[in-house]
DSSP file (Angstrom, degrees, kcal/mol; ACC not computed):
  #  RESIDUE AA STRUCTURE BP1 BP2  ACC     N-H-->O    O-->H-N    N-H-->O    O-->H-N    TCO  KAPPA ALPHA  PHI   PSI    X-CA   Y-CA   Z-CA
    1    1 A M              0   0    0      0, 0.0     2,-0.5     0, 0.0     0, 0.0   0.000 360.0 360.0 360.0 129.7 -111.7   60.0 -142.2
    2    2 A V        -     0   0    0     27,-0.0     2,-0.5     0, 0.0    27,-0.0  -0.782 360.0-151.7 -94.0 131.3 -108.1   60.7 -141.3
    3    3 A I        -     0   0    0     -2,-0.5     2,-0.2     4,-0.0     4,-0.1  -0.886   8.9-166.0-105.5 128.8 -107.3   64.2 -140.0
    4    4 A T        -     0   0    0     -2,-0.5     0, 0.0     2,-0.2     0, 0.0  -0.532  41.0 -97.2 -99.7 175.2 -103.9   65.7 -140.6
    5    5 A E  S    S+     0   0    0     -2,-0.2     2,-0.5     1,-0.1    -1,-0.1   0.868 113.0  47.7 -60.8 -36.2 -102.6   68.8 -138.8
    6    6 A T  S    S-     0   0    0      0, 0.0     2,-0.4     0, 0.0    -2,-0.2  -0.925  71.6-165.1-113.4 127.9 -103.6   70.9 -141.8
    7    7 A L        -     0   0    0     -2,-0.5     2,-0.1    -4,-0.1    -4,-0.0  -0.878  21.6-123.4-106.9 140.3 -107.0   70.7 -143.5
    8    8 A S     >  -     0   0    0     -2,-0.4     4,-2.6     1,-0.1     5,-0.2  -0.418  29.1-112.0 -72.0 160.4 -107.7   72.1 -146.9
    9    9 A E  H  > S+     0   0    0      1,-0.2     4,-2.6     2,-0.2     5,-0.2   0.897 119.1  52.3 -60.6 -39.9 -110.6   74.6 -147.0
   10   10 A K  H  > S+     0   0    0      2,-0.2     4,-2.0     1,-0.2    -1,-0.2   0.929 111.2  45.6 -62.8 -46.1 -112.6   72.1 -149.0
   11   11 A D  H  > S+     0   0    0      2,-0.2     4,-2.4     1,-0.2    -2,-0.2   0.890 112.8  51.1 -65.0 -39.5 -112.1   69.3 -146.5
   12   12 A F  H  X S+     0   0    0     -4,-2.6     4,-2.6     2,-0.2    -2,-0.2   0.934 110.3  48.4 -63.3 -45.9 -112.8   71.6 -143.6
   13   13 A C  H  X S+     0   0    0     -4,-2.6     4,-2.5     1,-0.2    -1,-0.2   0.880 111.0  51.3 -62.4 -37.9 -116.1   72.8 -145.2
   14   14 A K  H  X S+     0   0    0     -4,-2.0     4,-2.7     2,-0.2    -1,-0.2   0.914 110.0  49.6 -64.9 -43.1 -117.1   69.2 -145.9
   15   15 A L  H  X S+     0   0    0     -4,-2.4     4,-2.8     2,-0.2    -2,-0.2   0.931 112.0  47.5 -60.8 -46.2 -116.4   68.2 -142.2
   16   16 A V  H  X S+     0   0    0     -4,-2.6     4,-2.5     2,-0.2    -2,-0.2   0.922 112.6  49.4 -62.4 -44.3 -118.5   71.2 -141.0
   17   17 A D  H  X S+     0   0    0     -4,-2.5     4,-1.2     1,-0.2    -2,-0.2   0.929 113.1  46.4 -61.1 -45.9 -121.3   70.3 -143.3
   18   18 A D  H  <>S+     0   0    0     -4,-2.7     5,-2.3     1,-0.2     3,-0.3   0.901 112.2  51.0 -63.6 -40.7 -121.2   66.6 -142.3
   19   19 A A  H ><5S+     0   0    0     -4,-2.8     3,-1.6     1,-0.2    -2,-0.2   0.894 107.1  53.3 -64.1 -39.5 -121.1   67.6 -138.6
   20   20 A Q  H 3<5S+     0   0    0     -4,-2.5    -1,-0.2     1,-0.3    -2,-0.2   0.771 104.7  56.1 -66.5 -24.8 -124.1   69.9 -139.0
   21   21 A K  T 3<5S-     0   0    0     -4,-1.2    -1,-0.3    -3,-0.3    -2,-0.2   0.421 127.5-100.7 -86.1   1.0 -126.0   67.0 -140.5
   22   22 A G  T < 5 +     0   0    0     -3,-1.6    -3,-0.2     1,-0.3    -2,-0.1   0.596  64.9 157.7  95.2  12.6 -125.3   65.0 -137.3
   23   23 A N     >< -     0   0    0     -5,-2.3     4,-2.0     1,-0.2     3,-0.3  -0.603  28.6-158.6 -72.4 112.0 -122.4   62.8 -138.4
   24   24 A P  H  > S+     0   0    0      0, 0.0     4,-2.4     0, 0.0    -1,-0.2   0.821  89.6  55.7 -65.3 -30.2 -120.6   61.9 -135.2
   25   25 A L  H  > S+     0   0    0      2,-0.2     4,-2.1     1,-0.2     5,-0.1   0.876 108.0  48.5 -68.4 -36.4 -117.4   61.1 -136.9
   26   26 A A  H  > S+     0   0    0     -3,-0.3     4,-2.3     2,-0.2    -1,-0.2   0.897 111.3  49.9 -68.9 -40.2 -117.2   64.5 -138.5
   27   27 A I  H  X S+     0   0    0     -4,-2.0     4,-2.4     1,-0.2    -2,-0.2   0.932 112.0  48.2 -62.3 -45.3 -118.0   66.1 -135.1
   28   28 A E  H  X S+     0   0    0     -4,-2.4     4,-2.5     1,-0.2    -2,-0.2   0.888 110.3  52.2 -62.2 -39.5 -115.2   64.1 -133.5
   29   29 A A  H  X S+     0   0    0     -4,-2.1     4,-2.2     2,-0.2    -1,-0.2   0.895 109.7  48.6 -65.3 -40.0 -112.8   65.1 -136.3
   30   30 A L  H  X S+     0   0    0     -4,-2.3     4,-2.1     2,-0.2    -2,-0.2   0.906 111.2  49.9 -66.7 -40.8 -113.5   68.8 -135.8
   31   31 A I  H  X S+     0   0    0     -4,-2.4     4,-1.1     1,-0.2    -2,-0.2   0.928 111.6  49.0 -61.6 -43.7 -113.0   68.4 -132.1
   32   32 A H  H  < S+     0   0    0     -4,-2.5     3,-0.3     1,-0.2    -2,-0.2   0.890 109.2  53.5 -61.8 -39.4 -109.7   66.7 -132.7
   33   33 A H  H  < S+     0   0    0     -4,-2.2     4,-0.2     1,-0.2    -1,-0.2   0.889 116.7  36.8 -62.6 -40.7 -108.7   69.4 -135.2
   34   34 A Y  H  X S+     0   0    0     -4,-2.1     4,-2.3     1,-0.2     3,-0.4   0.501  89.7  97.9 -91.6  -4.7 -109.4   72.2 -132.6
   35   35 A E  H  X S+     0   0    0     -4,-1.1     4,-2.6    -3,-0.3     5,-0.2   0.874  78.8  54.1 -56.5 -43.6 -108.1   70.3 -129.5
   36   36 A P  H  > S+     0   0    0      0, 0.0     4,-1.4     0, 0.0    -1,-0.2   0.911 112.3  45.3 -58.4 -39.9 -104.6   71.8 -129.5
   37   37 A D  H  > S+     0   0    0     -3,-0.4     4,-1.8    -4,-0.2    -2,-0.2   0.895 111.7  51.9 -68.7 -39.4 -106.1   75.3 -129.5
   38   38 A M  H  X S+     0   0    0     -4,-2.3     4,-1.4     1,-0.2    -1,-0.2   0.885 105.5  55.6 -64.8 -37.4 -108.6   74.3 -126.8
   39   39 A K  H  < S+     0   0    0     -4,-2.6     4,-0.4     1,-0.2    -1,-0.2   0.891 107.5  49.7 -61.8 -38.4 -105.8   73.0 -124.6
   40   40 A K  H >< S+     0   0    0     -4,-1.4     3,-1.1     1,-0.2     4,-0.2   0.884 108.0  54.0 -65.5 -38.0 -104.1   76.3 -124.8
   41   41 A M  H >< S+     0   0    0     -4,-1.8     3,-2.0     1,-0.2     4,-0.4   0.780  91.4  73.4 -68.3 -26.8 -107.3   78.1 -123.8
   42   42 A T  G >< S+     0   0    0     -4,-1.4     3,-0.9     1,-0.3     5,-0.3   0.749  84.1  68.5 -62.8 -21.0 -107.8   76.0 -120.7
   43   43 A W  G <  S+     0   0    0     -3,-1.1    -1,-0.3    -4,-0.4    -2,-0.2   0.754 102.2  45.8 -66.3 -22.1 -104.9   78.0 -119.1
   44   44 A F  G <  S+     0   0    0     -3,-2.0     2,-0.5    -4,-0.2    -1,-0.2   0.419  94.0  89.1-102.5   0.1 -107.1   81.1 -119.0
   45   45 A I  S <  S-     0   0    0     -3,-0.9     2,-2.0    -4,-0.4     7,-0.1  -0.865  75.7-133.7-103.0 129.6 -110.3   79.4 -117.7
   46   46 A R  S    S+     0   0    0     -2,-0.5     2,-0.3     6,-0.0    -3,-0.1  -0.455  75.7  74.0 -87.1  68.4 -110.7   79.3 -113.9
   47   47 A M  S    S-     0   0    0     -2,-2.0    -2,-0.1    -5,-0.3     5,-0.0  -0.934  95.2 -58.5-158.1 176.2 -111.8   75.7 -113.5
   48   48 A S     >  -     0   0    0     -2,-0.3     4,-2.7     1,-0.1     5,-0.2  -0.195  48.9-115.6 -61.9 155.1 -110.1   72.3 -113.7
   49   49 A H  H  > S+     0   0    0      1,-0.2     4,-2.4     2,-0.2     5,-0.2   0.911 115.6  49.3 -56.7 -45.4 -108.4   71.4 -117.0
   50   50 A E  H  > S+     0   0    0      1,-0.2     4,-2.3     2,-0.2    -1,-0.2   0.915 112.4  47.2 -63.3 -44.0 -110.8   68.5 -117.6
   51   51 A D  H  > S+     0   0    0      1,-0.2     4,-2.4     2,-0.2    -1,-0.2   0.900 112.6  48.7 -65.4 -41.1 -113.9   70.7 -116.9
   52   52 A S  H  X S+     0   0    0     -4,-2.7     4,-2.4     2,-0.2    -1,-0.2   0.894 111.2  50.0 -68.7 -38.0 -112.7   73.5 -119.1
   53   53 A M  H  X S+     0   0    0     -4,-2.4     4,-2.5    -5,-0.2     5,-0.2   0.928 111.5  49.2 -62.8 -44.0 -111.9   71.1 -122.0
   54   54 A Q  H  X S+     0   0    0     -4,-2.3     4,-2.3     1,-0.2    -2,-0.2   0.909 111.5  49.2 -61.5 -42.3 -115.3   69.5 -121.7
   55   55 A S  H  X S+     0   0    0     -4,-2.4     4,-2.5     2,-0.2    -1,-0.2   0.907 111.3  49.0 -64.0 -42.7 -116.9   73.0 -121.7
   56   56 A L  H  X S+     0   0    0     -4,-2.4     4,-2.2     2,-0.2    -2,-0.2   0.902 111.2  49.5 -65.4 -40.5 -115.0   74.0 -124.8
   57   57 A K  H  X S+     0   0    0     -4,-2.5     4,-2.3     2,-0.2    -2,-0.2   0.916 111.7  49.0 -63.3 -42.8 -115.9   70.8 -126.6
   58   58 A L  H  X S+     0   0    0     -4,-2.3     4,-2.6     1,-0.2    -2,-0.2   0.916 110.3  50.8 -63.1 -43.1 -119.5   71.3 -125.8
   59   59 A M  H  X S+     0   0    0     -4,-2.5     4,-2.4     1,-0.2    -1,-0.2   0.890 109.5  51.2 -62.3 -38.9 -119.4   75.0 -127.0
   60   60 A L  H  X S+     0   0    0     -4,-2.2     4,-2.4     2,-0.2    -1,-0.2   0.926 111.2  47.2 -63.6 -44.7 -117.8   73.9 -130.2
   61   61 A M  H  X S+     0   0    0     -4,-2.3     4,-2.3     1,-0.2    -2,-0.2   0.902 112.5  49.7 -64.2 -40.2 -120.6   71.3 -130.8
   62   62 A E  H  X S+     0   0    0     -4,-2.6     4,-2.5     2,-0.2    -1,-0.2   0.889 110.1  51.3 -65.0 -38.8 -123.3   73.8 -129.9
   63   63 A L  H  X S+     0   0    0     -4,-2.4     4,-1.3     2,-0.2    -2,-0.2   0.922 109.6  49.6 -63.7 -44.2 -121.7   76.3 -132.4
   64   64 A I  H  < S+     0   0    0     -4,-2.4     3,-0.4     1,-0.2    -2,-0.2   0.936 115.3  43.4 -60.0 -46.6 -121.7   73.8 -135.2
   65   65 A Q  H >< S+     0   0    0     -4,-2.3     3,-1.0     1,-0.2    -1,-0.2   0.844 109.3  57.1 -70.5 -32.8 -125.3   72.9 -134.5
   66   66 A S  H 3< S+     0   0    0     -4,-2.5    -1,-0.2     1,-0.3    -2,-0.2   0.760 108.3  47.0 -71.7 -22.9 -126.5   76.5 -134.1
   67   67 A T  T 3< S+     0   0    0     -4,-1.3    -1,-0.3    -3,-0.4    -2,-0.2   0.363  85.1 121.2 -98.8   5.8 -125.2   77.4 -137.6
   68   68 A A    <   -     0   0    0     -3,-1.0   -51,-0.0    -4,-0.2    -3,-0.0  -0.438  66.0-123.1 -69.3 140.8 -126.7   74.4 -139.3
   69   69 A T        -     0   0    0     -2,-0.1    -1,-0.1     1,-0.1    -2,-0.1  -0.748  29.8-116.1 -83.8 124.7 -129.1   75.2 -142.1
   70   70 A P              0   0    0      0, 0.0    -1,-0.1     0, 0.0     0, 0.0  -0.322 360.0 360.0 -60.6 141.7 -132.5   73.6 -141.5
   71   71 A T              0   0    0     -3,-0.0    -2,-0.0     0, 0.0    -3,-0.0   0.441 360.0 360.0 -96.9 360.0 -133.4   71.0 -144.1
């Protein structure tokens, strides 16, 4: 799946749904989508850039999984 800078609401919802079902490509696409915002946030976190990026990515993945509807 190719991600552009702008996602339609339908495409975004599909990505989130796929990520919640455990699709690693969808999770990677969502991380890629939010990466520019996460890079900006690292300036405000008092740890190394790499560590803060890793923490933000992990938090995003945990958020996606925590809001998944059990099947």
